[in-house]
N, C-alpha and C positions, 0 to 999 in steps of 0.2 A: 389565421392559419387553417389548413384543411383538416377537418376532423376525420373523414374517412379517406385515409391516405392511399389505401390499396386500390380503390377505384379510380382515384385521381391519376394514378401513374399510367393508366391505359391510354391517355391522350398522347397522340403522336405529333401534334402540331402545336404551335404557340397558343397560349391561352387567349390572347387578344383576337386570334383569327378563327377560333373554334365556334361552332354553333351546333346545337342538338336538333336533329331532324324530328318531324312529327312522328308520333307512334300511335298505331291503331290498337284498340283493345276491344275485341268481340264486335267489330263493326260499328262501334260508337265512337264519336270524336268529341272532345271537350276543348273549349278554347277560352282563354282569358286574355283580355286586351291589356297590353303593356303600355304603361305610360312612359313615353320617351322624353318627357320634358326635363326630367332630372338628369338625363345623360348629357345635356349641354354643359353642365358644370363639371364634367369629368376632367377637363383640362386644369381646373383649379385645385386638384388634389395633389398633396405632396407624395412624392414617390416613396418616401420612408414609411408612410402610413397606408400604402395600398394593400397591406396584408389583410385589411378588413374586407376586401372585395369578395373573398370566398366565404367569409364568416357571416355576412349580412344578407345573403340571398334567401328569399322566402322559399321554404321547401314544402309548405302546405301541411306540415305535421303539427302536432299539439305542442311542440317544443318552442321555446323562445328562439327567434332567429338571430339574436345577438351573439357575439362571441363570448368568451369566458369573462369572468367577473369584472376585470379591469378594463377591457378594451371595448366592449359593446356600448356601454353608457358613457365612459369618460376616456379621454386621451390626453397625453402629455402636451400635444400641440393643439392650440385652440382653433386652428384653421382647418383641422381634419373634418371632412364631411362623410356621411354614411350613405350607401346605396340602399334604396328601398324599392320594393316591387310596386308597380303602378296599380295593381288591383287591390293591395292591402293597405296602402298609405301608411307604411310602417313607421311608428314612433315608439319611444320608450314608454310613454304613458298611455298608449292606445291599445291595450291588450284585449279589450272587449270586442272591438270590430273584427279582430283576427279570428276570435272564437266563433262569431256568427258566420263568417264566410266559410270556415272549415265545416260547420254543421250543414250548410247548404250543399257543399261538395259531397258530403257523406250521403245525403238524401238523394242527390242526383244520380249517383252511380254506386252500386254495391261493390263493384270490382275496381274501385279507384286505387286500391293498394298496389295492384300490378302496374297501373299507370305511374304511380309515384316511385316505382323502383328505379327508373332511370334518373329521377330527380334526386334520389338519395345519394348521388355521387358526391355532391358538395354539402350535404346536410351535416348538422352538428350532432345528430342523434347517434346512438350506439349502433354498430353494424347489426344487420339482420342475420338470421341463421345462415350457415354455410351454403345450403342448397339454393336459397333464394338469391344469395349474392352471386353464385355462379351463373344463374339464369340471367340476372341483370347484366352481368358482364358480357354475356354472349349477345344479348339484344343491343347493348351499347356499341359493341363492335360492328354489328350489322348496320346500325345507323350511320356510322362513320363512313361506310362504303358508298352511301348515296351522294348525289351531286351537291356541291356546295352552293349556297345562296350568294347573291352579290355582296360585295364588300360593304356597300352602303348599309345594307340591312344588318350585316354583322355589327358594324360600328354603331348603327342606331340602337342596337340592343345593349351596347356598352361593353362589348367584348365577352359577355357571359350570357349564356342562354338562361331565360327565365320561364316560369311556368306559363304566364299569359302569352308570351310570344310563341311558345311551342304549340299551344292550342290554336292560335290564330293561323299559323302556317299550315297546320293540318287542314283547316277549312279552305284555305287558298288552293291547296292541292286538289280538292274535290270540286271546287267551283271556280274553274280557271277564267270564266267569262264574267266573274263578279265585278261590278263597277268599283266597289270599295277597294278591291285589291289593286286595281289600276291606279287609283288615287294614292294609295299607300306607296306604291312603287315610284310614282312620280315625286311624291314628297320626299322619299328616301334619296332619290337622285339629286334633288335640290340640296338636301342636307349633306350630300357626299362631299361637296366642295368645302363646306364649312368644317366638316370633320377632317378633311385633308389638311387644312391649315392648322388645326389642333395637333394632328399627327406630326406636322413639320416642326411645330414648337416643342412638342414633347419628345420627338424622335420616333422613327419608324420601327425601331427594334422592339421586340416584346418587353413589356415592363416587368421587372423582377421586384418582388417584395423583399423586404429586409429579412435575411435569413433563409428565405425560401425562393427558389427560382423555378425553372421548369424541372419537375421531378424526373430524375434519371430513370431509365427503364430498369425494372428489377430483374434479378436473375430468374430465368425460367425454371431452374431446378427447384425453386422454393414452392412451386405450384404443382400439385399432383391432384388431378381430378378437380381442378378449380378451387382447391382448398389451400389455405396458407399454412405451410409446415414450419414448425419451430426449428431454427437453425441449430440450436443447442439441445435438441431433444435427446441426442446420443450421450449427453453428459459431458462433452468436451467444451469447457468454457474458458480455455486458456487465452483466446483472443477476444473475449467479450469485453466491451467497453462500458464505461460508466455512463449510462443514458439518463441520469437524473436531470441533466441540463443538456439541451441539444444544440447550444450555440457553438460548440466546438472549442478548439484551443485558441482563444482570442484573449486580449487583455480585458480583464473584468472591470477595469475602471471606466470603460466606455459606457457602462450602465449607471455611473454615479448620479447622473441627472434624472434618471427615471425611477419610477416606483417599483418596477420589476427588475429582475436580474437575469432573465432568460425565459426559455420556453421548455415545457416538458414534452414527452413523446406524443401526447395528444394535441399539442399546439397551444396549450393553455399557458398563460403567463405565470411565472414564478414570482410572486409578490415578495418584496423585501420585508423582513420583520420590522416592526416599529422601533425607532431608535429611542433609547432611554438614557437618562443622565446618571451621574455617579450616585445620587441618593437612591434612585430606583434600583440600581444594581446592588447597592448595599442592603436595602430592605429585602430584595429578593434573595440575596445571599443569606440573610438571617432567617428568612421564613421558609425558603425552599430547602428541604433536606437533601435534594439531589443536585444542589448547585455545584458541589465539588466535582461531580462526575458529568457535568454538562459542557459540551464543546460546540463550537460553531462550524457548520459545514461550509467550506468555501465554495462549493458548487451551487448550493441552493440558498445560502445565507441563513438557514434555519438552525436552531439550537437542537442538538442531538444529545440524548441522555445515554451514556455508555452503560452497557450491561456488565455484570460481574465477570463474564467470560472475556469481554474486551479489556477490562481493567487488569485482569490477571495476565492477559497477553502482553499488555503494555509494560507491566512490572517485570515480566520475564525478559522482555527485550532490553529494558533499561538496566537490569542487573547483569546483563551479558549472558543470560542463559538461553537455551534453545526455546523458540516460541512454542513448540509442541509440548503440551502438558504431559503427554504420555511418554515423552522421551526421558530415558534414564541416563544420568551422567555417570553412573557407577557400574554400568554393564561392562563385562570384559571386552577389551579391545580386540577386534578381529582384523588381523593384518591380511586384507584381501590381496594386497600387492606387496611383495617382499621388499624390505628396505636394504637388503644386501645387494651389492652390485655383482651380478653374475657375468662371468666371462664366457662369451659364446664365440669360440674360435671359428674363423671362416673355413680353415682347413684343419683337419685332425691328423696331421702327419706326425709320427713320433719324433721326439727331439733327437738331434744328432748325438753321436757317442761322445764327441768332445765337450758337449755341454755338461756331462757328468764328471769330467776330469777336472780336478782343481788346477787353478792357474799357478804356474811356477813362480811368476813374479809376485803375485799376491801372497803366496806361501812364504817367500823370502822376506817380504815386507812385514808380515805378521810375526815371523820369527825374530826379526830385528827388534820389533816393539816389545815382544815378550822378554827377550834377553835384556833389553834396557830396563824393563820393570824389575826383573830379577836382580840385576846388579845395582839397582837404586839410582840409575842415571835419570830415568824418566819417572816422574811422580804424577799421580792423579791430582785432580783439583782438591779433593778432600784432604789428601796427604799434604799438599802444599799449604792449605789453609791451617791444618793442624800444626805444621812446623812453624808457620808464621806466628800462631798464637803462643807456642812454647817460647819462641825467641823474645816475645814481648815481656814475659814474666821474669822473675828472678831465676838465676841459674844456680843449680846445686851440683856438687861433684862428689862422687863416691870416694871415701878415704882409701878403701882397698878394692881390688879388682873383683868384679862379680861375673856371674854367667848370664847376665841379662843382655849381652851384646848381640842383639838379633841381626844387626847390620853385618857383623863379621860372619855370622853363621849363614848368611844368604849364599855365600860361595859354596857351601857344602850342600849338595843336592839332597833334598828330603831329609834334613837332619832330624833325628829322633832325640828329643830332650830326655835326659835321665830323670827318673822320678825323684821328687824332692822329699827329703825326710824332715820331720818337724825338728825344731831346734832342741838341743839336749836340755834336760832338766836336772834337778838336784839328784834324782834317783840314779842318773847315769854317771854321776861323779865317782872317781876312784875312792873318795873319802866322803860318802854322803852323811847327812845328819842321821842320828839313830832312829828317828821316827820314820824314815824311809826304808829301813831294813825290815824284812819279813820276819814275823814271829812264827811259831809252829803252826798255828791255825791258818794263817795266810799262806804259808808254804804248802800245807796240805790241800788247801783250796786250789792253789795254782797248779799243783800236780794232778788234781782230779779232772782238770779241763784239758787233758792231753789230747783227747779226741776232738775237742771243740776249742781250739786255741783262740778263736775270735772272742770268746767269753772272758779271757784273761784281761785284767786291768793293765798289766805290763807284759810285753812280749819277752822279758828277760827277768832275771832275779838280781836285784841290787846287791853289790858286793863292797866290802870295806877293806882298803889297803892303807898301810901306814904311810907309804910314799909312792910316788909315780913310778919309781924304779922297780917296785915289786909287782906292778901290773903285768900279768902274763900276756902272751901273744893271743890274739883273737882266734879261737879255734875254728870258727866257721868262715874265716876270711876267704880261703881258697875256694870253698864251695859257692859262696855267694858271688865271688868274682866270676866263676865259671858260669853260673846261671845268668849273670848279667850279659856275658859275652854270647851265651846261647840265645838270649832274647834278641840281641842285636843281629845275630846271624840269621835267625829264623823269622825276623820281623818282615812282613810283606812290604815291599817298596811301592807296590801299586796303590795309589790312593783310591779308596773306595768312597763312593757317595753314601753318606749316612742316611739310612731310612728314617724318615721323620714319622715315627709311630708314637703317638701320644698315649698316655695311660688309659684314656677313655676307649681306645681301640682294643686294648688288651683285657681290660676288666669289663665283663658284660654289664649291661644296663640293668640294675636291680632296683626294685622299689624301695622307698624309704622305710626304715624300721618303724617310723611313726604310723605308717599305714598298715602295719602287720601286728598291731597290738590286739589282744593282751599277751604279754610274756613276762617272766620274772625279771625284775630289774634291781631290787633292793634286798639287802639282808634283813630279815625280820626277827628270827629267833635263833638262839644258839643252845643246843642240847649238850650239857656238860655232865659227866658222871663217870665215864670210863677212865681207866688209868693207863691204857695203852692204845695203839692205833686201831681204828675201826675199819675193818676190811669190807664189811657188807651191811647193807640196810635193806629193809623191805617194809611195805606199807599195807595196812588192812584194806580189803576191797571197798569198804565204805569211807576210808580216809580219816578215821578218827584216831587210830593208834599206829605207832611206828615201832618196829623191832630192829635192834642193832646187834651185830656180833663183833667181838673185839679180840685182840690178842691177849687181853687180861683174863681169858678163859671164862667170860661171862656173857650172857645174853640179857639185854635190858629192853623193857617195854615202856614206851613213852606215850604220853598224851600229846597229840599234835598241837592242839590249840594253846596249851599252857607250858609246854616244854618240861613237864613234870615227869619224873621217872616213877612208874607205877610198880613195876616188879623187876627184880634182878634174879636170874636163874644161872647158877654155876654149872659148867659143863665138864670141867676137868681137863680140858685141852684147848688149844688155840681154835677159835671159831673162824673158819675161812668163808663160810657162806650161810646165809639165812634166806628163807623164802616163805612168805605167808601164802596159805592156800587160797587160790583165786575163787573157790566156791564159797559164796557168802552163806551157805546153809550150814557149814561146819566151821568151828573156830579152831584152826590148827596151824602150827608153824613147823617147818622142816629146818633143822639145824645140822650143818655139817661141821663136826668138831673132831679133829684128829682122824681116827679110823672109824668113827661112829656117826650114824645118822639118827637123830632124836626127833620124834614127832611130839611136840609140846602143845598142850592146851593152855593158852595164855591166861584163861579165866578172867577176861575183861569183856566189857560190853554186856550184851543181853544174857541174863542168867539162864533163861530157858535154852538158849543156843549153846551155852557152856555145858549144861546138864545133858543136852541131846548128844553133844560130841562125846562126852564121857561114856554114855550108855552105848554109843555106836562102837567105841573102841574097847569096851570092857572085856568082851569075850572074843577070842580068835575063832574064825570060821574053820570048820573041819574040812580038810582037803583030802581027797582020795588019791590024787596024783602024787607021785614021788619024784622029787627033783634029782637030777643026775649029780654025779660026783663033782663035775666041773663047777656047778653052781653052789653046792653046799660047802665046798672048800673055800669059795670066794666070799660068800655072804651068808649070815645067819640072823634070823629074827629071834631075839632073846628077850628075856624078862628084865624088868628094871627093879631097882631097890626101893625100899619104903621112903627113903630120903628123896629119891628122884621123883617118886609119885607125889609127895607133898609139894615139890617145886613145880609140878605140872607135867612131868614127862609121862607119856602114855605108851609109846612104842620106841624100842631101840633096835637098830639094825647094824650089826658089826660087819666091817669090810676088812679085807686082808691088806689093803694099802691105804695111804692117806687120801682123803677126799678133798678135792679142790672146789667142786661146784655141786649144788643141788638146785633143780628147777622143776616146776610143776607143769602138768598139762592143764589146758584151759578148763576142763570139766572138774578137776580136783581129785580124781581117783588115781591117776598115774603121776609118778614123779621119777626123774632120772638123776643119777649121780655119776660124777666123772672122777676117775682115778688115773691121772696121766702116767703114772709109773707102772700100770698093770698090763701094758702091752696090748694083746688082743682081747683082754678082759677089762678095758678101760671104762666102758660105758655099761651101766646097769639100768634097767627099767623096772621099777617096782610098782605093784598093783596093791592099793591100800585095802580094797574090799576083800580080796582073797589072800592077802598077805603072802604074795609070791613075788619072786624076782626072776629075771631072765637076762641073758646076754644077747643083744640084737646082732652082734657081729662075731664071726668066728675067726676072722683074719684081721691083723693089724694093718691099718693104712697109714700109719704115722703116729706122731706124738699128739694125742688128742688134747685140745685145750679147753673146749667148752661145747655144750650141746644146747639145742633150743627146739621146742615144739612149735609147729605151725599153729597159728590161732584159729584157723578154720578147717584146714585139710588134715588128714592123718599122715603128716609128713614130719620127718625129724631132720634138723640141720646139725651136722657134725663138722666142727672146725678143727683141723689139724694146724700145724705150724704155718703151712703155706697155702692150703686149699680149704674150700668149704664144699662139703658133699651134701646133697639133698636126697633122702631115702623115703620111699613109700612104705609105710609100716604095714599096710594091708597086703600089697603085692610082694613085699619084702625084696625090693629091687632098687637099684640106684637110678634116680630120675635125672639128676643134673650135677655137674661139677663146676664150681665157680673158681675163677683164677684172679685173686686179688693183686697179684704181682708184688708180693711182699715177702719178708723173711720170717716174721713171727707175729701171729695173730694173738691178740690179748682177749677180746670179747666180741660179742655181736648182739644185735637187737633187731627184731623184725617189726615192720609196720603193722598196726592193728588190722589193716585190710589184708595183709599177707602177701602183697605183691612187690614189696620193696624191702631190701635188707641192708643194714648198716653194719660194717665190719670195722673194728678198731685194731690198731697194731701198735707194737712197741716202737715203731719207726716214725712216730709223730704224725701218722697219716690216718685218715678215715676214708673208707671206700663205700660209695653208695651204689648198690646193685639194683637194677630194674630187672626182676626175675623173668618178666615176659619179653624183655628186649634182648638181652645178651648175657653171656656168661662172663663178660668182662665188665669192669666197673663203669657205670654211667658217668660218675664224677668222683674225682679225688679231692679231698679237703685237707689242706695243710695249714691248720689253724693253731696248733700247739707247738711249743718249743721243746717238749720232752715227751716221754712215752705216755701213751693214752691207756688208762686203766680200764675204763668202762664207758658204755654208751647206753642211752635209753630213749624210747619214744613215749610221747604222751598218748593216752588212750582216746582223748576227745579232740584236743587242739592240734593243729599242724605244727608241732614243736618237737625237737629232739635236742639232747644235751650230751656233752662228753666231759669226762673228768681226766685230768692229766697230772703227771708228776711235777709240772711247772706251777703247781698249786692253784691252777685256774680251772674254772668251770665255764664252758662256752655254751650259750643257748643259741640255737639256730632255728630258722623257720623252714619247714619242709612240707610244702603243699603237694599232695598227690591228687591228680585229676582223674575223673572217670573216663574222660576222652583218651583213648589210647594214642591218638596222634599228638597229644600235648605232653611235653616233657615235664617232669616234676620241677617245682620252683624251690631252689635251695638258697637261703639268704642268711648269713651269720648276723646275729642280732646284738648280743651283749656278752662281754667277757667279765666274769665275776671272780675276783681274786681276793678272797678273804681267809682262806686256809693258810696256816703257817707251814713252812717246809721243815721236816724232821728227817735227818739221815737220808737226804736226797729223795724222800717220798713226799708227795703232795696230797692230791685228792684221790681217793680210792674208788668210791662208788657214787652213782647218781640214780635217783628215782623220782618220777613225777607223781604228784597227787592225782588220784583217779578222777576227780571231778573238777578241781580248781587248777588254774594255771600257776601252780606252785611247784617249786623244785627243792628236793632234799639232797644234800651232798655230805659224804663222810670223808674224813681225812686222817693223815698221820698225826695231827695235833690233838687227838683224842676227843674231837668234837663232831657233832652233826649240825649243819646249818640249814636254815629254812629261808629260801628266797621267794619273795612275792612281788 
């Protein structure tokens, strides 16, 4: 094969007819005599092995003139002969003679490299640099333009120009009259006839070697400036072929008899790997760690070891995955093209009017089908299957006639079925057993539920008659009959589609109570000792002691942790309200008993604090101002008796009406009292340090129920029966009026931050007000079944509680956020029903522990209960 393919493609004529012209170099000529004796045996060569013609020409370089490893020395056919140049007498074992001749050539001319540039066309050596190649190509093309030699000389050379012949022809051109040249030409003409016979035997067409014929002309676009450009330099290799084996797409079994399997791009043989038996394969499998990843290349017959990337690619293809390792199967699907069939009208003319009118024939047909379904003539498949199933089973017949005949009722349009009453029991008999008759207690209970009849066990009173003849006429028969007719008359006949609204749409999504812990869930302690209902309770600021006021005209002080009663203080009248002073620097309790307010030192806790409180209240401060008659007639700061002093009373304030409530200001110097029956003098504010009282209001705005100090601002909340007013005590003006939309307010409690208010009513409702948001309730809570007596907030935890006459205490979660855009979170948590009901009274008061999530409640059952 030709090693330097690019120069070989410059030949425009067949190889057998080409000859290279002499070339001059710096005015000097070199000639080598070519031995033509070997050319006589050219006819004996096999056509299949003439690929050695180009490989065995001596090029005068240092390289071996043989072809690649397999073809130069050995051949599959024993009859194949090799061409050798006449001057070198080339043989496989005579490398020394060749080196001597090359040394003489180097000494004879220093510039022989330029002479050899034309001979490098068919050499096996690697190509020279690009600039030298381009010069050789230009000189080679100029030589082709010179006149051709006679055919006999060409054939005498054997169809391929050799070095010795080129040098000899160069001398003949300079010495035309030389005798040797004439003899050579005559000898060539004599041999011409012999060669003609050889050509006739072999054929006159140019001989093609196996796999390589006349090289086709290459595209001129690949050569720019005489240099070979890479076709795929731009990066596009989509049409690049596998060039490991250049034999092309042929049956590979043609090479079964040969030691090689084809030729590479340089024309070298691709030798087959040595064949091994099963034992060798087994030993190799045991010893070679890469045996499992070795495959055989069908193009070259060589064993190829696959890399980890190749194995990963094969595994992904075999498992049905995308070959690309970076490809993600779980990326969201992007619908580049819509899967919906879109209608693209050719013309957009509006539909005709008749297309909107229903067809009369279809209307009649549908009407007949609907009428047949109503009358029961036409039945659906499901109805037919149901009837067939009923007919298969046993048949039952009603003994008496019932109102279950739906088929008969089909004829009546939109029949409204009368409500079914439950079957009568023993209590409805005219002569019931004695245990079904009401006694006095049951009759009183039945009458007490006149406003709430749904709470009655029976909607009638059982009666006893000796005989059926004595049973009177039903007195409500005509009224109930009239109401039934009125229902039928006013019943809407148009069927309305029922709105499918589930409970999850009506009830807001609230967090689970488990996520809102801690809050009181269990009853821990019961404080027993009072003999009548406990209306009010209050707790010490540190949370160690509890004070209770009862209708048994006593005030008791309890130890919280042990439920032990420490002290009992008689007051002489019903105690309606007690309040422990929130200032922890003094130990003082305000008690509203009848028409008196008593400030009591409980004498518990720190003895120094108890002594300091006594010293502070021992002497009254001298006041220069004189109160007006309106105040002095309503309230007097009076002295107490020795017995009261021994029980702990330090100050007594007499009022002219009964006191319902007493409450402290946050600092502990001011406290307010409420007398609902005192009209425009219902509210009094007392100052402890100066021992003075004042009326904040000159006019009555209604029946005042309770008052409350703001925990931060100088504001006073005043609750009448239907409204809550907020006053500024500094500016002495009305700030805001709240509208709870109720008939009777019972109590109220303010959030520790002061921006939310909770109002309880006797109408079983609680109203949550956001004072920064509106004067209307932010939310209404209907959690109790009876009147709500009191509400309370926790000082630290987001909790509030309510006590009601239904003997239940409900603990709720009330989170207030600093963000004004976020609404408060209100979640009812736990209903605690441990109090007993006495005379329709249940739980009266609730109060939270100041530091722990504990709750105290007092009730009409003379007990206080602690929930933790």
